[in-house]
C-alpha positions as CSV (number, residue, x, y, z in Angstrom):
1,M,29.3,8.1,-11.0
2,S,27.8,4.3,-10.4
3,N,24.7,3.4,-12.4
4,E,21.9,2.5,-9.7
5,L,18.6,0.1,-9.7
6,Y,15.7,0.4,-7.4
7,A,13.7,-2.9,-6.9
8,D,10.7,-3.8,-4.8
9,G,12.1,-7.2,-4.3
10,I,13.2,-10.6,-6.1
11,G,11.3,-12.1,-8.5
12,E,13.1,-15.2,-8.9
13,I,16.4,-17.1,-8.6
14,T,17.5,-19.6,-10.8
15,V,20.2,-22.1,-10.6
16,T,22.0,-23.3,-13.8
17,G,25.1,-25.6,-13.2
18,T,27.4,-23.3,-11.7
19,I,25.5,-19.9,-12.8
20,V,22.9,-18.2,-10.5
21,R,20.2,-15.8,-12.0
22,I,18.4,-13.2,-9.6
23,D,15.7,-11.3,-11.6
24,M,14.9,-8.1,-9.8
25,M,11.4,-6.6,-9.7
26,S,9.4,-3.8,-9.0
27,L,6.0,-2.5,-8.9
28,S,4.6,-0.9,-12.3
29,A,3.8,2.5,-12.5
30,T,1.2,1.9,-14.9
31,E,0.1,-1.5,-15.1
32,R,-2.6,-3.2,-12.5
33,D,-3.7,-6.2,-11.9
34,A,-7.8,-6.9,-11.6
35,G,-7.8,-5.2,-7.9
36,N,-6.2,-2.1,-9.5
37,N,-2.7,-3.2,-7.5
38,P,0.4,-2.4,-9.5
39,V,1.9,-5.2,-10.9
40,P,5.6,-6.5,-10.1
41,V,7.6,-6.3,-13.5
42,F,11.4,-7.3,-14.5
43,R,13.5,-5.0,-14.2
44,Q,17.3,-6.1,-14.4
45,R,19.1,-9.7,-13.6
46,I,22.1,-10.4,-11.8
47,I,24.0,-13.2,-12.8
48,M,26.9,-14.5,-10.5
49,P,28.8,-17.7,-9.9
50,V,27.2,-20.0,-7.5
51,D,29.9,-19.0,-4.8
52,A,29.3,-15.8,-5.1
53,F,25.8,-16.0,-4.8
54,A,26.9,-18.1,-1.6
55,N,29.0,-15.2,-0.3
56,A,26.4,-12.4,-0.8
57,V,23.6,-14.8,0.9
58,D,26.0,-14.7,4.0
59,L,26.6,-11.2,3.8
60,M,22.4,-10.4,3.6
61,Q,22.1,-12.5,6.8
62,K,24.2,-10.7,8.7
63,A,23.1,-7.2,7.5
64,L,19.3,-8.9,8.4
65,V,20.8,-10.0,12.0
66,G,21.8,-6.1,12.3
67,L,18.4,-4.8,11.3
68,V,16.7,-6.8,13.9
69,E,19.1,-6.1,16.4
70,A,18.8,-2.5,15.9
71,G,15.0,-2.7,15.4
72,A,14.7,-1.6,12.0
73,V,12.6,-4.9,11.1
74,R,11.4,-7.8,12.9
75,R,10.4,-11.4,12.0
76,I,6.8,-12.2,11.7
77,G,7.3,-15.1,14.2
78,D,8.3,-12.0,16.6
79,I,4.9,-10.4,16.3
80,Q,2.1,-11.0,18.4
81,P,-1.3,-11.9,16.9
82,P,-3.6,-9.3,17.6
83,I,-6.2,-9.8,20.4
84,N,-9.3,-9.3,18.1
85,D,-9.5,-7.7,14.5
86,A,-10.0,-4.5,15.6
87,A,-6.8,-4.7,18.1
88,Q,-3.2,-4.4,17.0
89,P,-0.7,-5.1,19.6
90,A,1.6,-2.4,20.8
91,N,5.0,-4.3,20.0
92,A,3.7,-4.8,16.4
93,P,5.6,-2.9,13.7
94,A,4.3,-1.2,10.9
95,N,7.5,-2.3,8.8
96,A,7.4,-6.2,9.1
97,S,8.2,-7.9,6.1
98,P,6.7,-11.1,4.8
99,N,10.4,-11.9,3.5
100,F,11.9,-12.3,7.0
101,N,9.7,-15.5,8.2
């Protein structure tokens, strides 16, 4: 069995010369901010050469296109703004991610 890592997102990407470091973050089960929201904490780092990172970005962009075409996610720009504060447009998905601007 291989090791798996769950991450809520990427905290930071650092490029140093020909090396890219991607810091994976997840929401803490115990640490909270002033608003009582879980604090993102560092979990693990992915380190790869720049060319491998470029290939990974290309692969992720293709995966995103497939997700958008399948209706699994929508880009923020595709969502219509609400008519008023109480009304939510019928075509606005609950799973729209701010990562896909």
